[in-house]
Every structure is written in C-alpha cells, then in structure tokens.
C-alpha positions as CSV (number, residue, x, y, z in Angstrom):
1,M,141.7,182.0,107.3
2,K,141.1,185.5,105.8
3,D,137.4,185.0,105.9
4,Q,137.5,183.8,109.5
5,I,139.6,186.9,110.5
6,L,137.2,189.3,108.7
7,S,134.2,187.7,110.4
8,S,135.9,187.9,113.8
9,L,137.1,191.5,113.8
10,D,134.6,192.5,116.5
11,N,135.3,189.4,118.5
12,P,138.7,189.6,120.2
13,V,138.3,186.1,121.8
14,Q,137.7,184.4,118.5
15,L,140.7,186.3,117.0
16,E,142.9,185.0,119.8
17,R,141.6,181.5,119.3
18,L,142.3,181.6,115.5
19,Y,145.8,182.9,116.3
20,R,146.6,180.1,118.8
21,E,145.3,177.4,116.4
22,N,147.7,178.4,113.6
23,K,150.0,181.3,114.3
24,S,151.9,181.4,111.0
25,A,148.8,181.1,108.9
26,F,147.1,183.8,111.0
27,K,150.0,186.1,110.6
28,Q,150.2,185.7,106.8
29,A,146.4,186.2,106.3
30,F,146.3,189.2,108.7
31,N,149.2,190.9,107.0
32,S,147.6,190.6,103.6
33,L,144.3,192.0,105.0
34,Y,145.9,194.8,107.1
35,P,146.1,197.5,104.4
36,D,142.3,197.5,104.3
37,L,141.9,197.3,108.1
38,E,144.4,199.8,109.5
39,N,141.7,202.2,110.4
40,K,140.4,199.9,113.1
41,E,141.9,200.1,116.5
42,L,141.9,196.3,117.1
43,S,143.6,195.8,113.8
44,R,146.4,198.2,114.7
45,F,146.9,196.3,117.9
46,W,147.2,193.0,116.2
47,N,149.6,194.5,113.6
48,A,151.8,195.7,116.4
49,R,151.6,192.4,118.2
50,L,152.3,190.2,115.1
51,N,155.0,192.4,113.5
52,F,156.8,193.7,116.6
53,S,160.6,193.1,116.3
54,K,162.9,193.2,119.2
55,G,165.9,193.8,116.9
56,E,167.8,190.9,118.6
57,L,168.1,187.2,118.2
58,A,165.8,185.2,120.5
59,W,166.8,181.7,121.8
60,G,163.4,180.6,123.0
61,S,162.5,179.1,126.4
62,R,164.9,176.9,128.3
63,K,162.7,173.8,127.6
64,D,162.8,174.5,123.8
65,L,166.5,175.0,123.9
66,V,167.1,171.8,125.8
67,L,164.8,170.0,123.2
68,M,166.8,171.4,120.3
69,L,170.2,170.3,121.9
70,F,168.8,166.8,122.6
71,L,167.6,166.5,119.0
72,C,171.0,167.7,117.7
73,L,172.6,165.0,119.8
74,I,170.3,162.3,118.3
75,A,171.2,163.6,114.8
76,V,174.9,163.4,115.5
77,V,174.6,159.9,116.8
78,L,172.7,158.9,113.7
79,A,175.3,160.5,111.5
80,K,178.2,158.8,113.4
81,L,176.6,155.3,113.5
82,P,179.0,153.9,110.9
83,S,182.1,154.7,113.0
84,L,180.3,153.8,116.3
85,L,179.1,150.4,115.1
86,S,181.7,149.7,112.4
87,I,179.1,149.9,109.6
88,N,180.2,150.2,106.0
89,E,179.8,153.9,105.1
90,E,179.1,153.1,101.5
91,F,176.2,151.0,102.6
92,Y,174.9,153.2,105.4
93,Y,174.9,156.8,104.1
94,P,173.1,156.3,100.7
95,R,170.3,154.4,102.4
96,N,170.0,156.4,105.6
97,I,170.9,160.0,104.7
98,G,167.3,161.0,105.1
99,F,166.9,159.3,108.4
100,I,169.6,161.4,110.0
101,V,167.5,164.6,109.7
102,F,163.8,164.1,108.9
103,P,162.8,162.0,111.9
104,V,164.5,164.4,114.2
105,L,162.7,167.4,112.6
106,S,159.5,165.5,112.6
107,A,159.9,164.9,116.3
108,Y,160.5,168.6,116.9
109,F,157.3,169.6,115.1
110,G,155.4,166.7,116.7
111,W,156.4,168.1,120.1
112,K,155.6,171.7,119.2
113,N,152.3,170.9,117.5
114,K,151.2,168.4,120.2
115,L,150.4,165.8,117.6
116,S,147.6,163.4,118.5
117,G,148.7,160.0,119.6
118,G,147.4,158.3,116.4
119,T,149.2,160.7,114.1
120,A,152.5,160.6,116.0
121,I,152.4,156.8,116.1
122,S,151.6,156.5,112.4
123,I,154.5,158.8,111.4
124,A,156.9,156.9,113.7
125,A,155.7,153.5,112.4
126,I,156.0,154.5,108.7
127,M,159.6,155.8,109.3
128,L,160.6,152.7,111.2
129,I,159.2,150.4,108.6
130,S,160.9,152.5,105.9
131,A,164.2,152.3,107.6
132,I,164.0,148.5,108.0
133,F,162.9,148.2,104.4
134,I,165.6,150.3,102.8
135,N,168.3,148.6,104.8
136,S,167.0,145.2,103.9
137,L,167.4,145.7,100.1
138,P,170.1,143.6,98.5
139,N,173.5,145.4,98.6
140,V,174.1,145.5,94.8
141,A,176.1,148.6,93.8
142,T,174.7,148.6,90.3
143,S,171.1,148.2,91.3
144,H,169.0,150.9,89.7
145,T,166.0,150.2,91.9
146,L,168.1,150.6,95.0
147,I,169.3,154.0,93.9
148,L,165.7,155.0,93.0
149,S,164.5,153.8,96.4
150,C,167.1,155.8,98.2
151,I,166.4,158.9,96.3
152,H,162.6,158.7,96.6
153,M,162.9,157.6,100.3
154,V,164.2,161.2,101.0
155,L,161.2,162.7,99.3
156,M,158.8,160.4,101.2
157,L,160.4,161.3,104.5
158,W,160.1,165.0,103.6
159,C,156.4,164.5,103.0
160,L,156.1,162.9,106.5
161,L,157.9,165.9,107.9
162,G,155.1,167.9,106.3
163,V,152.5,165.9,108.1
164,A,154.2,166.6,111.4
165,Y,154.4,170.3,110.6
166,V,150.8,170.5,109.5
167,G,149.7,168.4,112.4
168,S,147.5,165.9,110.6
169,Y,147.0,164.2,107.2
170,K,144.0,166.4,106.4
171,N,144.0,168.8,103.5
172,D,144.8,172.2,105.1
173,S,146.1,174.4,102.3
174,Q,147.2,177.2,104.6
175,K,149.3,175.0,106.7
176,R,150.8,173.2,103.7
177,L,151.8,176.5,102.2
178,A,153.3,177.5,105.5
179,F,155.3,174.2,105.4
180,L,156.6,175.1,101.9
181,A,157.5,178.6,103.2
182,F,159.3,177.0,106.2
183,N,161.4,175.0,103.7
184,G,162.4,178.1,101.9
185,D,163.4,179.8,105.1
186,L,165.2,176.7,106.3
187,I,167.2,176.5,103.1
188,V,168.3,180.2,103.5
189,I,169.3,179.9,107.2
190,T,170.9,176.5,106.9
191,T,173.0,177.8,103.9
192,L,174.2,180.7,106.0
193,I,175.0,178.4,108.9
194,L,177.0,176.1,106.5
195,I,178.9,179.0,105.0
196,A,179.8,180.2,108.5
197,G,180.8,176.6,109.4
198,G,182.9,176.4,106.2
199,L,184.8,179.6,107.1
200,L,185.4,178.3,110.7
201,T,186.7,175.0,109.3
202,G,189.1,176.7,107.0
203,I,190.4,179.0,109.7
204,T,190.7,176.2,112.3
205,I,192.6,173.8,110.1
206,S,194.9,176.6,108.9
207,L,195.7,177.7,112.5
208,F,196.5,174.2,113.6
209,R,198.6,173.6,110.5
210,L,200.7,176.7,111.4
211,I,201.8,175.0,114.7
212,G,202.6,171.7,112.9
213,L,199.3,169.8,113.7
214,N,197.4,168.2,110.9
215,I,193.9,167.8,112.2
216,E,192.1,167.5,108.8
217,Q,191.1,163.8,109.2
218,F,189.9,164.1,112.8
219,Y,188.1,167.4,112.1
220,F,186.2,166.2,109.1
221,Q,185.3,162.8,110.6
222,N,183.9,164.3,113.8
223,I,183.3,168.1,113.8
224,V,182.2,168.5,110.1
225,I,179.9,165.5,110.1
226,S,178.4,166.5,113.4
227,G,177.9,170.1,112.1
228,L,176.3,168.9,108.9
229,A,173.8,166.8,110.9
230,C,173.0,169.6,113.4
231,A,172.7,172.5,110.8
232,P,169.1,171.7,109.7
233,V,168.0,171.2,113.3
234,V,169.5,174.5,114.5
235,G,168.2,176.2,111.4
236,T,164.7,174.9,112.0
237,Y,164.9,176.0,115.7
238,L,166.1,179.5,114.7
239,T,163.3,180.0,112.1
240,Q,160.7,179.0,114.6
241,V,161.8,181.2,117.5
242,N,162.8,184.0,115.3
243,P,160.2,184.2,112.4
244,Q,161.5,187.6,111.5
245,L,165.0,186.3,110.9
246,V,164.5,185.4,107.2
247,E,160.9,186.4,106.5
248,K,162.1,189.4,104.4
249,V,164.8,187.4,102.7
250,S,162.6,184.8,101.0
251,P,160.4,187.4,99.2
252,V,163.5,189.2,97.9
253,I,164.9,185.9,96.6
254,A,161.6,185.1,94.9
255,R,161.5,188.5,93.3
256,I,165.1,188.5,92.1
257,F,165.4,184.9,90.9
258,S,162.0,184.5,89.1
259,P,162.7,187.0,86.3
260,L,166.4,185.9,86.1
261,V,165.4,182.2,85.8
262,L,162.8,183.1,83.1
263,V,165.3,185.0,81.0
264,T,167.9,182.2,81.4
265,L,165.3,179.5,80.4
266,V,164.3,181.4,77.3
267,I,167.9,181.9,76.2
268,Y,168.6,178.2,77.1
269,L,165.8,177.0,74.9
270,V,167.0,179.1,72.0
271,A,170.5,177.8,72.5
272,I,169.3,174.2,72.5
273,I,167.6,174.8,69.1
274,Y,170.7,176.6,67.8
275,Q,173.1,173.9,68.9
276,R,170.6,171.2,67.7
277,K,170.8,169.3,70.9
278,D,168.6,166.2,70.9
279,P,167.1,165.1,74.2
280,Y,165.5,162.1,72.5
281,N,168.8,160.3,71.9
282,D,171.2,162.0,74.4
283,R,170.6,160.4,77.8
284,E,172.9,162.8,79.7
285,F,171.3,165.8,78.2
286,L,167.9,164.5,79.2
287,I,169.1,164.0,82.8
288,V,170.3,167.6,83.0
289,F,167.0,168.7,81.4
290,N,165.0,167.1,84.1
291,A,167.3,168.4,86.9
292,L,166.7,171.9,85.5
293,L,163.0,171.3,85.5
294,I,162.9,170.3,89.1
295,G,164.9,173.4,90.1
296,V,162.5,175.7,88.1
297,M,159.5,174.1,89.7
298,A,161.0,174.7,93.2
299,I,161.4,178.4,92.4
300,I,157.8,178.6,91.0
301,F,156.4,176.9,94.1
302,F,158.3,179.0,96.6
303,S,157.4,182.2,94.7
304,V,153.7,181.1,94.7
305,V,153.9,180.7,98.5
306,E,155.3,184.2,98.9
307,Y,152.8,185.8,96.6
308,A,149.9,183.9,98.2
309,K,150.7,186.0,101.3
310,G,149.6,189.0,99.3
311,N,153.1,190.2,98.6
312,G,153.0,189.8,94.8
313,S,152.4,192.7,92.3
314,N,150.7,192.3,88.9
315,R,154.1,192.4,87.2
316,E,155.5,189.6,89.4
317,I,152.4,187.5,88.7
318,W,153.1,188.0,85.0
319,V,156.7,186.8,85.4
320,L,155.5,183.8,87.3
321,L,152.9,183.0,84.7
322,L,155.5,183.1,81.9
323,L,157.9,181.1,83.9
324,G,155.2,178.4,84.5
325,A,154.4,178.4,80.8
326,V,158.1,178.0,79.8
327,A,158.6,175.3,82.4
328,A,155.5,173.4,81.1
329,I,157.0,173.5,77.6
330,I,160.3,172.1,78.9
331,N,158.4,169.4,80.8
332,G,156.5,168.5,77.6
333,V,159.7,168.1,75.7
334,A,161.3,166.0,78.4
335,L,158.1,163.9,78.7
336,S,158.0,163.2,75.0
337,A,161.7,162.3,75.0
338,I,161.1,159.8,77.8
339,V,158.1,158.3,76.0
340,Y,160.3,158.0,72.9
341,R,163.1,156.2,74.8
342,V,160.6,153.8,76.4
343,T,159.0,152.9,73.1
344,E,162.4,152.6,71.3
345,F,164.6,151.0,74.0
346,G,162.1,149.3,76.3
347,I,161.0,149.7,79.9
348,T,163.6,150.2,82.7
349,P,163.2,151.3,86.3
350,N,164.8,154.7,85.7
351,R,162.6,155.5,82.7
352,M,159.4,154.5,84.4
353,A,160.3,156.5,87.6
354,V,161.1,159.6,85.5
355,L,158.1,159.1,83.3
356,G,155.7,159.0,86.3
357,G,157.4,162.0,87.9
358,N,157.3,164.1,84.7
359,I,153.6,163.3,84.2
360,L,152.8,164.6,87.7
361,M,155.0,167.7,87.3
362,L,153.4,168.5,83.9
363,I,149.9,168.3,85.2
364,N,150.8,170.4,88.2
365,L,152.6,173.0,86.1
366,I,149.6,173.3,83.8
367,L,147.2,173.7,86.7
368,V,149.4,176.4,88.3
369,T,149.8,178.2,85.0
370,V,146.1,178.2,84.2
371,H,145.3,179.5,87.7
372,L,148.0,182.2,87.4
373,A,146.3,183.3,84.1
374,R,143.0,183.5,85.8
375,V,144.6,185.7,88.5
376,I,145.9,188.0,85.8
377,M,142.4,188.1,84.3
378,R,140.9,188.9,87.8
379,K,138.9,185.7,87.8
380,R,140.9,184.1,90.7
381,E,142.7,185.3,93.8
382,I,146.3,184.3,94.2
383,D,145.3,182.1,97.1
384,A,143.8,179.7,94.5
385,V,147.2,179.1,93.0
386,G,148.6,178.3,96.4
387,N,145.7,175.9,97.0
388,V,146.6,174.1,93.8
389,V,150.3,173.7,94.9
390,A,149.2,172.6,98.4
391,S,146.6,170.0,97.3
392,Y,149.0,168.4,94.9
393,L,151.7,167.5,97.4
394,P,150.1,164.2,98.5
395,L,150.4,163.0,94.8
396,Y,154.1,163.4,94.9
397,A,154.2,161.5,98.2
398,A,152.2,158.7,96.7
399,W,154.5,158.4,93.7
400,A,157.6,158.5,96.0
401,M,156.1,155.6,98.0
402,I,155.4,153.6,94.8
403,V,158.9,154.0,93.5
404,T,160.5,153.3,97.0
405,F,158.6,150.2,98.0
406,L,157.2,148.6,94.8
407,F,159.9,149.2,92.1
408,P,162.5,146.9,93.7
409,F,160.0,144.0,93.5
410,L,158.4,145.0,90.1
411,F,161.9,145.1,88.4
412,G,163.5,142.2,90.3
413,F,166.0,144.4,92.3
414,V,167.9,145.2,89.1
C-alpha cells in the first residue's frame, strides 16, 4: 500500500481509488508516510481528511444502525435458545458459545465489505456444517476430544470472521494486520462496555432490593445474557463508525504492557529455577505455562500490528525483540515437556493438540524474532514482521480445523 500511495501522489483519482478499496490500510500506510510528505499540498489535504476528528461520538447512517440492532437481536435469540426451546444449557453453551457472536460479526463485515457470492456462501456453509457437527458429537461429559473440539471451534470461527473482514481467502497482509488491529480495538471497547454494564447491573439490583424486590434471577437470565451477547456487536459497530475512538488506546497499551510483560517473564523464569518447578512432571504447571505463552504471543502480535503502522521507536522494537526471544525460550521448554510426557506416558488427544499448537507457535515466534532482529540491524522494515504474522494465520486455522473435525474420530470420541 505504501508503494502504491507514493506512486500515486500526483494522481488524485488513483489515491481516491486506493482509499475506497481499503480505507483502514490506506490510512495506516498514509499516516506512516506523512512525516516525509507534509510539504506537499495534496498530502496535507489527505492528512486533514483522514485524521479529522469531530470530537463527538458518531452513530453511523440509519441503515447501518438498523443493521446493528438487527444483528444484536439475532445474537440475543441465539444466546437465549436454551430457555426458548428448553435445551440443556450444559449441552448448548460449551458447543455453541462461538456461534452466538462470530456468525453475527461475519454477517456484519460481509455486508459492509460486499462479499462476493462465492465467499459469502462458503463462509455460511462452513459455519452451518460446523454447527451441525459440533452438536452431533456424543454428549459425554468426560470426553477430551469434545472439549478440544469446542475450544478449537471458537478459534476456527474467529478465522472465518477474519475472512469476512478481509473480504476473501487471498493472502492480503495489510488487511489481515488490520483485522488483528480490529481485534485489539474490539477487546478494549468491549471491556469498557462490560465494565459499564457491570456497574449498571450492581446499581439496578441494589435499587430494587431497597424496595423489597429481588430481581437477581430474572435480571441475570435475561438482561445480563442479552447484554453479553450484544456487547461484541455494539463494540464492533462503534469501532467501525468511530475509528478514532480507541485508535490511540491500543498503541498506549502496547507500549506499556510490552516492557512490563518482559520484566515479569524474566523474573518468572528466574523464580521457576529458584523454586525448582518441573514442567516435565507437573501437569497443572505445564497448563499454566502454555496459557502464559498464549497471552504473551497475543501481546507480541498486537504490538507488531501497532508498530507496523510506523508508530514504533527503536527502543520499543528492542523490547519486542527481547520479549519474542524470551517467549521462544518458554515455548521451547513447554514443547520439550510435552514431548517428554508423550514419550513417557503415551499419546492422548490433549497432548497431541498442545504439541501441534506449540510447534506452530514456536516456529512463528522464531520467525517473528528473527525478523525483529533484522529490523534492528536495518536489514528489514517493520512491515516485514507484520507480514510474517499475517501470513501465518491460515496455519493456525488449519490446525484448529484438524483438532475440531478429525480428533474426535482419530481418538474414538474419548
């Protein structure tokens, strides 16, 4: 995108065409180029256009608002299906929690991006087949493959949401990075919505209790569940019609948490050695170890997305490089522990799922760390790191599909 903008600086029509094809990617690329282009009149115009802020919350067009309310209604109906159709909640929610939100958000971006008929139909078909499959699995409470399928189904649905956001299955690094940035913004705005909803819930229940009415059960079964279902939809809508709402929050979070997480990880590794903790024979410790690793990778990826916009200083790249190296070490230890447990205690669905996931994460971390080192040595642009992250996402989707659809049959639904 940067090269296309630079080659079109004397062609206003082409600039407008690039902007309309991908507004978010255009804005990110232009903002990173602008410090070198601010002497050009056309560049100053585009800077004013792209970064103009009304200072007030926008609610979008009436059509967009109606669409958002309709999708919220669908999400609420999906969340309330157990009570509407007398379905066992313990059966429904673990299997279908992802289907309450992701198909609705996919429909929103499918509408906004005007997806081609083939892409839209394929996404809808995959989701429908997935819903039928996960709800057809034997209802065995102790089934490890069922639990794995439910967990990885959420990851697979998230990847399909990414396809709807990008607009196709093609490898478009800029759009995929924009999708990751959207996820960071969505987490921030949805968290704020849920905090506000939690405060409202506490105040409402307390007020009714003062006049002798206990509405807790009704409120949680109806208002709270509906609010939880609607929060991601409303958050998505607000981030799309108000891109300025959290665009300055995500970089701050990346800058604050990256060094804090790095320091915490180093201290944690030292504490592990001091306490002589053994991930090779302590299963619970290994689970926590892997959960920590996933969280660290999320921070690294979101930070890379922010810095790929041209917002990262050399010091911040160094922090990210060290964080990637430490995360790779942690992943290596976790991977060796999993291999040890497989060789000593045999193959199980859980061990194989974690083994495959850790191998993918380790390779990804090594690639990201190597490219970050090349950025430090001025042999690569930070965009190259973002491209590594973006191009690797389909591999996670493929592994999620393998665990979801094949593991139950490979391991006999145990």
